[in-house]
C-alpha positions in Angstrom: 10.7 11.6 40.5 14.2 10.3 41.4 14.8 9.4 45.0 17.5 11.4 46.8 19.2 8.1 47.8 19.5 7.1 44.1 21.3 10.4 43.3 23.6 10.1 46.3 24.5 6.6 45.1 26.7 8.2 42.5 30.3 7.5 43.7 31.8 10.0 41.3 34.1 7.3 40.1 34.2 8.7 36.6 33.4 5.5 34.7 30.6 7.4 32.9 33.0 10.0 31.6 34.6 7.4 29.4 31.4 6.6 27.6 29.4 9.8 27.4 29.4 11.0 23.8 28.5 14.6 24.7 31.2 14.9 27.4 33.7 13.5 24.9 32.9 16.2 22.4 32.3 19.2 24.7 34.5 18.4 27.7 32.4 20.2 30.3 31.4 18.3 33.4 28.0 20.0 33.4 27.4 18.4 30.0 28.1 14.9 31.4 26.3 12.4 33.6 27.8 13.5 36.9 27.0 17.2 36.2 23.4 16.3 35.4 23.1 14.3 38.6 24.4 17.3 40.6 21.9 19.5 38.8 19.1 17.1 40.0 20.4 17.1 43.5 20.4 20.9 43.5 16.9 21.0 42.1 15.5 18.5 44.7 17.1 20.6 47.4 15.3 23.7 46.3 17.9 25.5 44.2 16.6 27.4 41.3 17.5 26.8 37.6 20.9 28.2 37.0 22.1 29.9 33.8 23.0 27.4 31.1 20.9 24.5 32.6 19.0 24.1 29.3 22.2 23.3 27.5 23.2 20.7 30.1 19.8 19.0 29.9 19.3 19.1 26.1 22.8 18.1 25.0 22.1 14.6 26.4 21.4 12.1 23.6 19.7 9.8 26.2 21.9 7.0 24.8 22.0 5.2 28.2 25.7 4.4 28.1 26.3 6.0 31.4 23.5 4.2 33.1 24.6 0.9 31.7 28.2 1.2 32.9 27.4 2.8 36.3 28.6 0.5 39.1 25.9 2.0 41.5 23.1 1.5 39.0 22.2 5.2 38.8 19.6 5.6 36.0 20.8 8.8 34.5 18.4 8.7 31.5 15.4 8.8 33.9 17.0 11.7 35.8 17.5 13.7 32.6 13.9 13.1 31.4 12.6 14.0 34.8 14.6 17.3 34.8 13.4 18.1 31.3 9.8 17.7 32.4 10.3 19.9 35.4 12.2 22.5 33.4 9.4 22.8 30.9 6.9 23.5 33.7 8.4 27.0 34.1 10.3 27.6 30.8 9.2 27.9 27.2 11.2 26.3 24.5 10.4 27.4 20.9 11.8 24.3 19.3 9.7 22.0 21.4 6.6 24.1 21.1 7.0 24.0 17.3 7.5 20.3 17.3 4.4 19.8 19.5 2.2 21.9 17.1 3.6 20.0 14.1 2.7 16.7 15.7 -0.8 17.9 16.8 -1.7 19.3 13.4 0.1 17.1 10.9 0.8 14.0 13.0 4.6 14.1 12.6 7.4 16.3 14.1 8.6 17.5 10.7 5.4 19.2 9.9 5.2 17.2 6.6 1.8 17.8 5.0 1.7 14.7 2.9 -0.5 11.7 3.6 1.0 9.3 6.2 0.9 6.5 3.5 2.2 8.6 0.6 5.2 6.2 0.4 2.9 3.4 -0.8 2.2 5.3 -4.0 3.5 3.4 -7.0 4.6 0.4 -5.0 3.6 -2.9 -6.7 3.5 -6.4 -5.5 2.4 -5.8 -1.9 -1.0 -7.0 -0.7 -2.1 -5.7 2.7 -5.0 -6.9 4.8 -7.7 -4.5 6.0 -7.6 -6.3 9.4 -4.9 -8.5 10.8 -3.5 -9.9 14.0 -0.3 -8.1 13.1 0.0 -4.3 12.7 3.0 -2.6 11.2 3.7 0.8 12.8 6.0 2.5 10.3 6.7 5.7 12.4 7.4 9.2 11.2 11.0 8.9 9.9 10.3 5.9 7.8 7.1 7.4 6.5 8.6 10.8 5.6 12.4 10.6 5.4 13.3 6.9 4.6 10.6 5.7 2.2 13.0 3.1 0.7 13.3 1.4 4.1 9.6 1.4 4.7 9.0 -0.2 1.3 11.7 -2.9 1.8 10.2 -3.7 5.3 6.7 -3.9 4.1 7.6 -6.2 1.2 9.0 -8.7 3.7 6.1 -8.3 6.2 3.4 -8.5 3.6 4.0 -12.3 3.3 2.9 -12.5 7.0 -0.4 -10.8 6.3 0.2 -7.5 8.1 -2.1 -4.5 8.2 -1.5 -0.8 8.8 -3.4 1.6 11.0 -5.8 3.7 9.0 -4.5 7.0 10.5 -1.2 6.3 12.2 0.3 9.3 13.8 3.5 10.1 15.7 4.0 7.7 18.6 5.0 10.6 20.8 8.6 9.5 21.5 10.3 12.7 20.4 8.2 14.8 22.8 8.4 12.3 25.6 12.2 12.3 25.4 12.3 16.1 25.4 10.1 16.4 28.6 6.6 16.8 27.3 4.3 14.7 29.4 1.2 14.3 27.2 1.9 14.1 23.5 -1.2 14.9 21.6 -1.4 11.8 19.3 -0.9 9.0 21.8 -4.6 8.5 22.7 -5.6 8.3 19.1 -3.0 5.7 18.3 -4.0 3.7 21.3 -7.7 3.8 20.3 -6.9 2.6 16.7 -4.7 -0.2 18.0 -7.3 -1.4 20.5 -10.1 -1.2 17.8 -7.9 -3.2 15.4 -7.9 -6.2 17.7 -4.2 -6.9 16.7 -2.2 -9.2 18.9 1.2 -7.9 17.7 2.6 -4.5 16.8 5.7 -4.4 14.7 7.9 -1.3 14.2 11.3 -0.6 12.7 12.1 2.4 14.9 13.6 1.9 18.3 12.0 5.1 19.6 8.6 3.9 18.5 9.4 0.5 19.9 10.3 1.8 23.4 7.3 4.1 23.5 4.7 1.6 22.2 6.1 -1.1 24.6 6.6 1.0 27.7 4.4 4.0 27.5 1.2 2.9 25.8 0.1 0.2 28.2 -1.2 -2.0 25.4 -2.8 -5.4 25.8 -1.0 -6.7 22.7 2.7 -7.5 22.2 5.2 -5.1 20.6 8.3 -6.3 18.7 11.0 -4.6 16.7 11.2 -5.9 13.2 14.7 -7.2 13.8 13.3 -9.5 16.4 10.6 -10.6 14.1 13.0 -11.2 11.2 15.2 -13.3 13.4 12.3 -15.3 14.7 11.0 -16.0 11.2 14.3 -16.3 9.4 13.6 -19.7 7.9 10.3 -18.5 6.5 11.9 -15.3 5.1 14.7 -17.5 3.6 17.2 -14.8 2.6 19.9 -15.5 0.1 23.7 -15.2 0.5 25.7 -12.1 -0.4 29.5 -12.1 -0.9 30.1 -8.9 1.1 31.3 -7.9 4.5 29.2 -5.6 6.6 29.4 -4.1 10.1 26.5 -3.6 12.4 25.7 -0.4 14.4 23.7 -1.1 17.5 21.1 1.7 18.1 21.3 2.9 21.7 17.6 2.5 22.5 17.3 -0.9 20.9 20.5 -2.5 22.3 21.1 -0.9 25.7 17.5 0.2 26.1 15.7 -3.0 25.2 18.4 -5.7 24.9 17.8 -6.5 21.2 21.4 -7.4 20.3 21.8 -10.8 19.0 18.7 -10.9 16.8 19.9 -8.6 14.0 23.3 -10.3 14.0 21.6 -13.6 13.5 20.0 -12.2 10.3 23.1 -10.6 9.1 25.3 -13.7 9.5 22.7 -15.8 7.6 23.3 -13.4 4.6 26.9 -12.3 4.7 30.1 -11.8 6.7 29.8 -9.7 9.8 32.7 -7.6 11.1 32.0 -5.9 14.5 32.6 -2.3 15.1 35.2 -1.3 17.7 32.5 -0.5 20.2 29.5 -2.8 19.9 26.6 -4.5 21.6 25.9 -2.9 25.0 29.0 -0.7 24.7 28.1 0.5 21.2 28.8 4.2 20.4 25.9 6.6 19.9 25.2 8.0 16.4 24.6 11.4 17.9 21.0 11.9 16.8 18.8 10.9 19.9 17.4 12.9 22.7 16.6 15.9 20.4 20.4 16.6 19.9 20.2 16.4 16.1 17.5 19.0 15.9 18.8 21.2 18.7 22.6 21.0 18.6 23.5 20.0 15.1 27.3 20.6 15.4 27.4 18.4 18.5 25.4 15.7 16.8 27.8 15.8 13.8 30.9 15.5 16.1 29.4 12.4 17.8 28.6 11.0 14.4 32.1 11.4 13.1 33.5 9.8 16.2 31.2 6.8 15.7 32.2 6.4 12.1 35.8 6.0 13.3 34.7 2.6 14.7 33.8 1.2 11.3 36.1 -1.7 10.3 38.2 -0.8 7.2 37.1 -3.9 5.3 33.3 -3.3 5.8 31.4 -2.7 2.5 28.3 -1.4 4.3 27.0 -0.4 7.7 23.8 -2.1 8.6 21.6 -0.8 11.4 18.0 -1.0 12.6 17.1 2.6 13.4 15.9 5.2 10.9 17.5 8.1 12.8 20.8 6.3 13.0 20.7 5.7 9.2 20.0 9.4 8.6 22.7 10.7 11.0 25.4 8.2 10.0 24.7 8.8 6.3 24.9 12.5 6.7 28.3 12.0 8.3 29.5 10.1 5.3 28.7 6.5 6.2 27.3 4.0 3.7 24.4 2.8 5.7 21.4 0.6 5.0 18.6 -0.9 7.1 18.4 -4.6 8.0 15.3 -5.0 5.8 17.2 -3.6 2.8 20.0 -6.1 3.4 17.3 -8.9 3.4 15.7 -7.5 0.2 19.1 -7.4 -1.6 19.8 -11.0 -0.6 16.6 -12.1 -2.3 17.2 -10.3 -5.7 
């Protein structure tokens, strides 16, 4: 629970207004960081939930830009997630309930009934170990919506002797971000990871990365594949491409976990990098996170369009390291690939 003193630390200076993607698109103070801080102050002081509070809470992409730029250090992301948890204690949300049931029954928020490892069908030239010190946690979006990224990633990681969990299920990040306290698949994933004896878990999804690293309380290490690729760049030995790309920093990976220079090191080994107008810790949001893509599609698209305006005119491709960013930016008209796909192209 946020402390009252933390909320009162907000100076109402307005710096967060300049970086909030939701506020930029909708314009209402209640849809921005300061409005959400005021909602939390009211809630802690005993005020009831007012009309429209759900829109204020769930239009936040949890991108973390406001928290990063706040001179008083107010952690607005944590405030929003706290309010969402409290709100769900007395309110039902059909979208969240449907997602919960899909994850409980099918192991993924989309309710996809295919096997978790269907994307391995017909893939040749990959040898996986039954047990390994390194586990690759593919995540839901790569498994069911971005098969080509999952395959490209595994082709690289197979040389390092990785294994997969026998029954990987949703990490729980979508539900945690929306305010659900106990996602139904976390304990099973934890059990499988502990039984595997793995020393390192790799994932290509920033949401999975944050959740496995910060919410699972594992004894092993957790890395994003961008970190692993950078650390083992000489062993991977990518080729050189005569193209110019730009890099989109995923919010949860860059601002959330500080993984910023590693993907750039890989890109610059392969081709020319031209930075986006907003980059690194000040990177613009793709508009997909925090449940905004599924709950407020028009808002999500508006944020996406604004982000694509940051792309340099001479960039042949947008490279990123997040499956949700790939989907959202691609839907907005961007030519987007994953870092693993760039590596794979360089080795052809």
